[in-house]
KOLDO-339371 format. One record per residue (C-alpha): z, y, x. Coordinates in steps of 0.05 Angstrom, whole numbers, padded with zeros to 5 digits. Layout:
! KOLDO-339371
+--------+--------+--------+
|     zz |     yy |     xx |
+--------+--------+--------+
|      Z |      Y |      X |
...
+--------+--------+--------+
***
This chain:
! KOLDO-339371
+--------+--------+--------+
|     zz |     yy |     xx |
+--------+--------+--------+
| -00669 | -00023 |  00189 |
| -00700 | -00021 |  00122 |
| -00674 |  00034 |  00096 |
| -00662 |  00104 |  00131 |
| -00598 |  00137 |  00122 |
| -00589 |  00185 |  00063 |
| -00568 |  00241 |  00096 |
| -00525 |  00273 |  00155 |
| -00459 |  00304 |  00160 |
| -00415 |  00336 |  00205 |
| -00339 |  00313 |  00215 |
| -00285 |  00328 |  00260 |
| -00277 |  00264 |  00311 |
| -00219 |  00259 |  00356 |
| -00253 |  00263 |  00429 |
| -00223 |  00189 |  00441 |
| -00258 |  00160 |  00388 |
| -00323 |  00201 |  00414 |
| -00323 |  00183 |  00479 |
| -00320 |  00104 |  00461 |
| -00383 |  00114 |  00412 |
| -00418 |  00159 |  00476 |
| -00401 |  00111 |  00527 |
| -00431 |  00055 |  00487 |
| -00487 |  00096 |  00480 |
| -00503 |  00109 |  00548 |
| -00502 |  00033 |  00561 |
| -00552 |  00021 |  00516 |
| -00525 | -00001 |  00461 |
| -00509 |  00026 |  00390 |
| -00444 |  00048 |  00368 |
| -00431 |  00066 |  00292 |
| -00359 |  00090 |  00265 |
| -00363 |  00038 |  00205 |
| -00315 |  00028 |  00142 |
| -00251 |  00059 |  00120 |
| -00254 |  00114 |  00170 |
| -00321 |  00132 |  00141 |
| -00306 |  00132 |  00068 |
| -00237 |  00171 |  00083 |
| -00280 |  00230 |  00129 |
| -00329 |  00235 |  00074 |
| -00262 |  00247 |  00025 |
| -00237 |  00294 |  00072 |
| -00177 |  00246 |  00087 |
| -00154 |  00239 |  00151 |
| -00167 |  00158 |  00169 |
| -00107 |  00117 |  00191 |
| -00155 |  00074 |  00239 |
| -00218 |  00085 |  00273 |
| -00264 |  00030 |  00272 |
| -00328 |  00031 |  00312 |
| -00386 | -00025 |  00303 |
| -00446 | -00041 |  00358 |
| -00497 | -00091 |  00372 |
| -00460 | -00102 |  00450 |
| -00425 | -00170 |  00456 |
| -00357 | -00173 |  00466 |
| -00361 | -00198 |  00542 |
| -00412 | -00128 |  00547 |
| -00362 | -00083 |  00510 |
| -00303 | -00107 |  00563 |
| -00352 | -00087 |  00614 |
| -00367 | -00020 |  00595 |
| -00288 | -00009 |  00576 |
| -00245 | -00053 |  00631 |
| -00178 | -00036 |  00605 |
| -00190 | -00068 |  00542 |
| -00169 | -00133 |  00500 |
| -00200 | -00185 |  00469 |
| -00156 | -00243 |  00436 |
| -00192 | -00257 |  00371 |
| -00244 | -00307 |  00341 |
| -00272 | -00246 |  00315 |
| -00307 | -00206 |  00366 |
| -00262 | -00149 |  00358 |
| -00240 | -00115 |  00430 |
| -00190 | -00065 |  00429 |
| -00204 | -00006 |  00475 |
| -00135 |  00026 |  00508 |
| -00151 |  00111 |  00509 |
| -00082 |  00121 |  00530 |
| -00069 |  00174 |  00480 |
| -00005 |  00195 |  00459 |
| -00028 |  00193 |  00378 |
| -00011 |  00118 |  00362 |
| -00076 |  00132 |  00313 |
| -00123 |  00128 |  00368 |
| -00082 |  00102 |  00419 |
| -00124 |  00041 |  00405 |
| -00202 |  00038 |  00381 |
| -00230 | -00030 |  00358 |
| -00299 | -00040 |  00371 |
| -00334 | -00109 |  00336 |
| -00409 | -00130 |  00345 |
| -00447 | -00135 |  00284 |
| -00439 | -00199 |  00256 |
| -00447 | -00244 |  00197 |
| -00405 | -00301 |  00171 |
| -00415 | -00358 |  00140 |
| -00378 | -00393 |  00081 |
| -00301 | -00381 |  00063 |
| -00281 | -00454 |  00051 |
| -00206 | -00426 |  00045 |
| -00224 | -00361 |  00006 |
| -00199 | -00318 |  00065 |
| -00231 | -00332 |  00134 |
| -00306 | -00348 |  00146 |
| -00311 | -00420 |  00170 |
| -00355 | -00390 |  00232 |
| -00373 | -00320 |  00252 |
| -00445 | -00304 |  00292 |
| -00459 | -00244 |  00325 |
| -00521 | -00204 |  00311 |
| -00567 | -00149 |  00328 |
| -00570 | -00113 |  00260 |
| -00518 | -00061 |  00223 |
| -00551 | -00087 |  00156 |
| -00521 | -00151 |  00167 |
| -00454 | -00122 |  00186 |
| -00455 | -00078 |  00124 |
| -00468 | -00135 |  00082 |
| -00404 | -00177 |  00091 |
| -00368 | -00119 |  00078 |
| -00327 | -00120 |  00007 |
| -00339 | -00055 | -00025 |
| -00392 |  00003 | -00025 |
| -00348 |  00053 | -00015 |
| -00322 |  00014 |  00051 |
| -00404 | -00005 |  00073 |
| -00413 |  00057 |  00105 |
| -00433 |  00082 |  00177 |
| -00431 |  00137 |  00217 |
| -00465 |  00163 |  00282 |
| -00420 |  00213 |  00310 |
| -00475 |  00240 |  00356 |
| -00534 |  00254 |  00305 |
| -00488 |  00258 |  00251 |
| -00529 |  00213 |  00205 |
| -00494 |  00170 |  00148 |
| -00515 |  00095 |  00143 |
| -00505 |  00081 |  00065 |
| -00550 |  00019 |  00044 |
| -00504 |  00006 | -00020 |
| -00500 |  00072 | -00048 |
| -00433 |  00083 | -00029 |
| -00427 |  00156 | -00023 |
| -00453 |  00160 | -00104 |
| -00388 |  00112 | -00114 |
| -00349 |  00167 | -00081 |
| -00374 |  00216 | -00116 |
| -00372 |  00177 | -00179 |
| -00298 |  00156 | -00161 |
| -00319 |  00085 | -00172 |
| -00299 |  00019 | -00134 |
| -00362 | -00036 | -00136 |
| -00362 | -00095 | -00093 |
| -00423 | -00099 | -00044 |
| -00472 | -00150 | -00081 |
| -00444 | -00207 | -00126 |
| -00377 | -00196 | -00146 |
| -00362 | -00266 | -00153 |
| -00389 | -00278 | -00081 |
| -00344 | -00231 | -00047 |
| -00277 | -00246 | -00088 |
| -00297 | -00317 | -00071 |
| -00303 | -00303 |  00004 |
| -00246 | -00270 |  00015 |
| -00190 | -00276 | -00048 |
| -00149 | -00220 | -00021 |
| -00200 | -00167 | -00036 |
| -00187 | -00180 | -00110 |
| -00110 | -00137 | -00094 |
| -00152 | -00100 | -00050 |
| -00195 | -00085 | -00107 |
| -00138 | -00052 | -00145 |
| -00098 | -00021 | -00088 |
| -00165 |  00013 | -00070 |
| -00170 |  00043 | -00145 |
| -00092 |  00063 | -00139 |
| -00093 |  00101 | -00077 |
| -00157 |  00136 | -00087 |
| -00153 |  00142 | -00167 |
| -00223 |  00102 | -00180 |
| -00241 |  00066 | -00237 |
| -00265 | -00005 | -00230 |
| -00337 | -00016 | -00243 |
| -00342 | -00062 | -00300 |
| -00376 | -00123 | -00268 |
| -00329 | -00124 | -00219 |
| -00265 | -00119 | -00261 |
| -00290 | -00174 | -00307 |
| -00303 | -00221 | -00235 |
| -00228 | -00201 | -00223 |
| -00214 | -00242 | -00287 |
| -00254 | -00294 | -00274 |
| -00227 | -00304 | -00202 |
| -00157 | -00284 | -00211 |
| -00138 | -00360 | -00195 |
| -00160 | -00360 | -00124 |
| -00102 | -00311 | -00103 |
| -00055 | -00377 | -00099 |
| -00098 | -00399 | -00031 |
| -00076 | -00328 | -00001 |
| -00013 | -00327 |  00039 |
|  00055 | -00297 |  00005 |
|  00059 | -00246 |  00071 |
| -00012 | -00214 |  00053 |
| -00003 | -00212 | -00020 |
|  00063 | -00187 | -00006 |
|  00036 | -00125 |  00036 |
| -00024 | -00107 | -00010 |
|  00030 | -00103 | -00065 |
|  00083 | -00048 | -00023 |
|  00017 | -00005 | -00018 |
|  00006 | -00013 | -00095 |
|  00080 |  00003 | -00104 |
|  00074 |  00060 | -00059 |
|  00006 |  00086 | -00079 |
| -00004 |  00157 | -00128 |
| -00006 |  00125 | -00183 |
|  00030 |  00044 | -00184 |
|  00027 |  00047 | -00261 |
| -00043 |  00044 | -00269 |
| -00052 | -00011 | -00223 |
| -00001 | -00054 | -00242 |
| -00034 | -00049 | -00316 |
| -00094 | -00069 | -00288 |
| -00062 | -00126 | -00247 |
| -00034 | -00144 | -00313 |
| -00095 | -00140 | -00358 |
| -00134 | -00183 | -00314 |
| -00084 | -00237 | -00308 |
| -00073 | -00223 | -00229 |
| -00004 | -00207 | -00231 |
|  00018 | -00272 | -00256 |
| -00017 | -00300 | -00204 |
|  00044 | -00274 | -00149 |
|  00099 | -00248 | -00199 |
|  00089 | -00279 | -00265 |
|  00155 | -00256 | -00287 |
|  00134 | -00184 | -00297 |
|  00078 | -00196 | -00353 |
|  00133 | -00233 | -00393 |
|  00159 | -00163 | -00402 |
|  00100 | -00140 | -00449 |
|  00118 | -00129 | -00521 |
|  00202 | -00141 | -00514 |
|  00219 | -00091 | -00559 |
|  00288 | -00054 | -00541 |
|  00298 | -00011 | -00594 |
|  00358 |  00032 | -00591 |
|  00353 |  00099 | -00550 |
|  00292 |  00067 | -00519 |
|  00226 |  00095 | -00535 |
|  00179 |  00035 | -00493 |
|  00183 | -00042 | -00493 |
|  00211 | -00072 | -00421 |
|  00141 | -00070 | -00383 |
|  00123 |  00005 | -00403 |
|  00194 |  00017 | -00387 |
|  00194 | -00006 | -00325 |
|  00123 |  00019 | -00305 |
|  00149 |  00089 | -00319 |
|  00209 |  00078 | -00285 |
|  00174 |  00065 | -00219 |
|  00124 |  00121 | -00234 |
|  00181 |  00167 | -00230 |
|  00211 |  00134 | -00169 |
|  00143 |  00147 | -00139 |
|  00141 |  00220 | -00158 |
|  00202 |  00226 | -00130 |
|  00184 |  00207 | -00066 |
|  00243 |  00153 | -00064 |
|  00234 |  00096 | -00005 |
|  00208 |  00026 | -00021 |
|  00280 | -00003 | -00038 |
|  00284 |  00048 | -00091 |
|  00220 |  00041 | -00120 |
|  00223 | -00042 | -00122 |
|  00297 | -00030 | -00160 |
|  00263 |  00016 | -00206 |
|  00218 | -00041 | -00222 |
|  00249 | -00094 | -00222 |
|  00322 | -00065 | -00257 |
|  00316 | -00094 | -00324 |
|  00269 | -00158 | -00310 |
|  00326 | -00198 | -00334 |
|  00326 | -00172 | -00405 |
|  00277 | -00220 | -00442 |
|  00320 | -00280 | -00421 |
|  00382 | -00243 | -00450 |
|  00354 | -00206 | -00514 |
|  00395 | -00213 | -00573 |
|  00397 | -00175 | -00644 |
|  00442 | -00125 | -00650 |
|  00458 | -00077 | -00703 |
|  00419 | -00019 | -00722 |
|  00351 | -00043 | -00711 |
|  00372 | -00053 | -00636 |
|  00373 | -00106 | -00589 |
|  00430 | -00121 | -00538 |
|  00417 | -00152 | -00473 |
|  00489 | -00169 | -00451 |
|  00489 | -00190 | -00377 |
|  00420 | -00176 | -00360 |
|  00436 | -00146 | -00297 |
|  00460 | -00208 | -00264 |
|  00399 | -00247 | -00290 |
|  00362 | -00196 | -00257 |
|  00391 | -00200 | -00195 |
|  00378 | -00272 | -00187 |
|  00312 | -00264 | -00208 |
|  00292 | -00211 | -00167 |
|  00321 | -00235 | -00109 |
|  00270 | -00299 | -00127 |
|  00220 | -00259 | -00129 |
|  00226 | -00231 | -00066 |
|  00239 | -00280 | -00030 |
|  00182 | -00309 | -00052 |
|  00141 | -00256 | -00022 |
|  00176 | -00258 |  00042 |
|  00203 | -00195 |  00040 |
|  00252 | -00181 |  00093 |
|  00330 | -00202 |  00088 |
|  00351 | -00128 |  00092 |
|  00301 | -00106 |  00039 |
|  00317 | -00173 | -00010 |
|  00392 | -00157 | -00009 |
|  00394 | -00083 | -00014 |
|  00339 | -00090 | -00081 |
|  00380 | -00142 | -00115 |
|  00450 | -00105 | -00097 |
|  00416 | -00043 | -00139 |
|  00386 | -00090 | -00193 |
|  00456 | -00118 | -00196 |
|  00503 | -00055 | -00208 |
|  00451 | -00013 | -00247 |
|  00484 | -00014 | -00310 |
|  00554 |  00022 | -00286 |
|  00547 |  00077 | -00339 |
|  00614 |  00090 | -00383 |
|  00642 |  00147 | -00415 |
|  00654 |  00206 | -00363 |
|  00711 |  00230 | -00395 |
|  00746 |  00167 | -00391 |
|  00727 |  00135 | -00325 |
|  00773 |  00139 | -00270 |
|  00763 |  00161 | -00197 |
|  00790 |  00090 | -00179 |
|  00723 |  00058 | -00224 |
|  00682 |  00105 | -00175 |
|  00713 |  00074 | -00119 |
|  00699 |  00011 | -00145 |
|  00629 |  00021 | -00158 |
|  00623 |  00043 | -00089 |
|  00652 | -00020 | -00059 |
|  00612 | -00058 | -00097 |
|  00538 | -00027 | -00062 |
|  00568 |  00010 | -00002 |
|  00568 |  00083 |  00011 |
|  00500 |  00073 |  00043 |
|  00470 |  00055 | -00022 |
|  00509 |  00092 | -00069 |
|  00465 |  00148 | -00077 |
|  00403 |  00101 | -00085 |
|  00437 |  00064 | -00140 |
|  00442 |  00136 | -00169 |
|  00368 |  00153 | -00160 |
|  00355 |  00084 | -00191 |
|  00397 |  00109 | -00259 |
|  00357 |  00164 | -00260 |
|  00294 |  00127 | -00252 |
|  00323 |  00083 | -00312 |
|  00334 |  00149 | -00353 |
|  00267 |  00175 | -00343 |
|  00238 |  00111 | -00354 |
|  00267 |  00109 | -00434 |
|  00223 |  00175 | -00446 |
|  00287 |  00221 | -00432 |
|  00273 |  00293 | -00423 |
|  00324 |  00309 | -00378 |
|  00328 |  00281 | -00306 |
|  00415 |  00302 | -00297 |
|  00440 |  00303 | -00359 |
|  00517 |  00326 | -00354 |
|  00546 |  00249 | -00356 |
|  00500 |  00245 | -00288 |
|  00523 |  00307 | -00263 |
|  00589 |  00286 | -00273 |
|  00584 |  00220 | -00242 |
|  00562 |  00257 | -00174 |
|  00613 |  00307 | -00172 |
|  00662 |  00247 | -00175 |
|  00627 |  00202 | -00129 |
|  00613 |  00270 | -00078 |
|  00694 |  00280 | -00092 |
|  00711 |  00206 | -00073 |
|  00665 |  00201 | -00016 |
|  00685 |  00270 |  00016 |
|  00756 |  00254 |  00022 |
|  00768 |  00294 |  00082 |
|  00844 |  00302 |  00065 |
|  00884 |  00243 |  00065 |
|  00927 |  00210 |  00107 |
|  00870 |  00153 |  00111 |
|  00827 |  00198 |  00157 |
|  00881 |  00202 |  00210 |
|  00870 |  00157 |  00273 |
|  00935 |  00126 |  00270 |
|  00970 |  00084 |  00205 |
|  01033 |  00060 |  00189 |
|  01027 |  00004 |  00228 |
|  01024 |  00048 |  00294 |
|  01083 |  00080 |  00277 |
|  01119 |  00012 |  00265 |
|  01090 | -00024 |  00326 |
|  01089 |  00022 |  00383 |
|  01153 |  00079 |  00356 |
|  01193 |  00024 |  00316 |
|  01194 |  00066 |  00257 |
|  01227 |  00020 |  00199 |
|  01187 |  00015 |  00134 |
|  01204 |  00073 |  00082 |
|  01193 |  00148 |  00064 |
|  01199 |  00159 |  00140 |
|  01125 |  00138 |  00151 |
|  01099 |  00180 |  00096 |
|  01125 |  00250 |  00120 |
|  01104 |  00241 |  00191 |
|  01037 |  00221 |  00178 |
|  01038 |  00281 |  00119 |
|  01064 |  00324 |  00180 |
|  01009 |  00310 |  00223 |
|  00962 |  00312 |  00166 |
|  00978 |  00379 |  00155 |
|  00961 |  00393 |  00229 |
|  00895 |  00361 |  00229 |
|  00876 |  00398 |  00165 |
|  00893 |  00456 |  00198 |
|  00845 |  00442 |  00256 |
|  00807 |  00375 |  00252 |
|  00797 |  00376 |  00324 |
|  00866 |  00350 |  00336 |
|  00850 |  00291 |  00301 |
|  00858 |  00237 |  00361 |
|  00897 |  00186 |  00367 |
|  00920 |  00210 |  00430 |
|  00947 |  00280 |  00402 |
|  00980 |  00251 |  00340 |
|  01025 |  00198 |  00386 |
|  01042 |  00254 |  00432 |
|  01069 |  00291 |  00368 |
|  01109 |  00232 |  00349 |
|  01174 |  00238 |  00389 |
|  01182 |  00303 |  00376 |
|  01170 |  00284 |  00298 |
|  01227 |  00231 |  00303 |
|  01280 |  00280 |  00327 |
|  01276 |  00315 |  00272 |
|  01336 |  00304 |  00214 |
|  01311 |  00264 |  00157 |
|  01317 |  00327 |  00117 |
|  01279 |  00364 |  00165 |
|  01226 |  00314 |  00170 |
|  01221 |  00307 |  00093 |
|  01212 |  00384 |  00093 |
|  01146 |  00377 |  00135 |
|  01123 |  00316 |  00095 |
|  01131 |  00357 |  00034 |
|  01094 |  00418 |  00064 |
|  01034 |  00373 |  00088 |
|  01030 |  00341 |  00015 |
|  01028 |  00410 | -00007 |
|  00973 |  00429 |  00045 |
|  00931 |  00365 |  00027 |
|  00942 |  00384 | -00056 |
|  00903 |  00447 | -00042 |
|  00850 |  00427 |  00007 |
|  00833 |  00371 | -00039 |
|  00842 |  00416 | -00106 |
|  00788 |  00471 | -00064 |
|  00740 |  00411 | -00048 |
|  00740 |  00386 | -00109 |
|  00727 |  00453 | -00149 |
|  00675 |  00465 | -00100 |
|  00635 |  00400 | -00102 |
|  00649 |  00411 | -00182 |
|  00616 |  00478 | -00180 |
|  00555 |  00448 | -00150 |
|  00540 |  00396 | -00199 |
|  00560 |  00449 | -00248 |
|  00619 |  00410 | -00282 |
|  00671 |  00459 | -00278 |
+--------+--------+--------+
***
């Protein structure tokens, strides 16, 4: 090796990993940790996986580790450690290798095994990933000043960036993703190469692009990443609809144009730790605005129906990127119904029930979170103003609803079909009489118990049954009033 290791360090490495490198060395071969795990160790981050490189061939590796799998053309052997920790249950070992040209801008046409570590490090994407570490000696092999770039917080390709991106165009997105995940800036020549090679992303499968896009959306700084993606022309290669948001002024209560509004909505979703489908809905919720923008009063613009157009556009984007049907349906539903606000002094519980019906009980709180992101993306200082808290209260009032005849395990159909009760007030009186018992003791709300009570109730006179029904309604009303009062107090909207 032409260059000496620049320094030594002592890192805590799982015993499963150190055993693998030790066994390689005991068999007369080298064994280095390589790539992202070394980068993460230096940054004092927990690696997600552990990769090892060696001068042993796949066949020799399998001889050393009989309990292993070898099912690819790149020489990688997966060693089973039997560990309960999934991160080290399989350790991947790859021989040093060199690669030929990449005619498809993604995979090398041929792969050759090498006896030199420097050959393997040369084919790596970024300097911060072209690091090797000897667990036994503590030596860090750093041929491309990756440690300096880690210290300076810079993303830089190994060698000529045009060559690296031409070899594998997915590296264009990986550059931006690493920048967002690590909070690093992109070195100038590397950034210029992003611009000149952005078109190569057309040769990458939608699934691979989707996976990188998800990591960008889930990164600590998706706003910065998407801004760089847009500036370099990369974003328009796979979501051309988003750059069209730039410069679309909204006026009125909005502080930002549509582009910045969407990014800041996404940023709030990221800060709150919302799930992916909420983040995606926050990013796409106003994507239909450019197509629906019309001049309005008081220097504002109107965007009537943008949620309907946005639903269609979002569905097209997610399907193009091969998102799952479940994710696509969930996100598009949130985009479609994000415009639900009206005057909380006038809105009825019926309207709230209709909103819940539109998105479903399982998504109603996600919809509220999208609305919070929308509001914060406008530059509003308060996350939960009175109007939003009132909505929360009304939703919870409707959602809880544990004190209505609808919660009973039997209904009017049961009374008519099994007990031959004729339609009329008697059915309501019986159900409310049963409800009073259930409110007092919820364990009585079983089909068996309630049916057992019906014959006795049917023996009562009409007046007695009416009295019981009225008492049941009163108990129901008191329970509802107590419940609603508690909910409104919780949301500060008494």
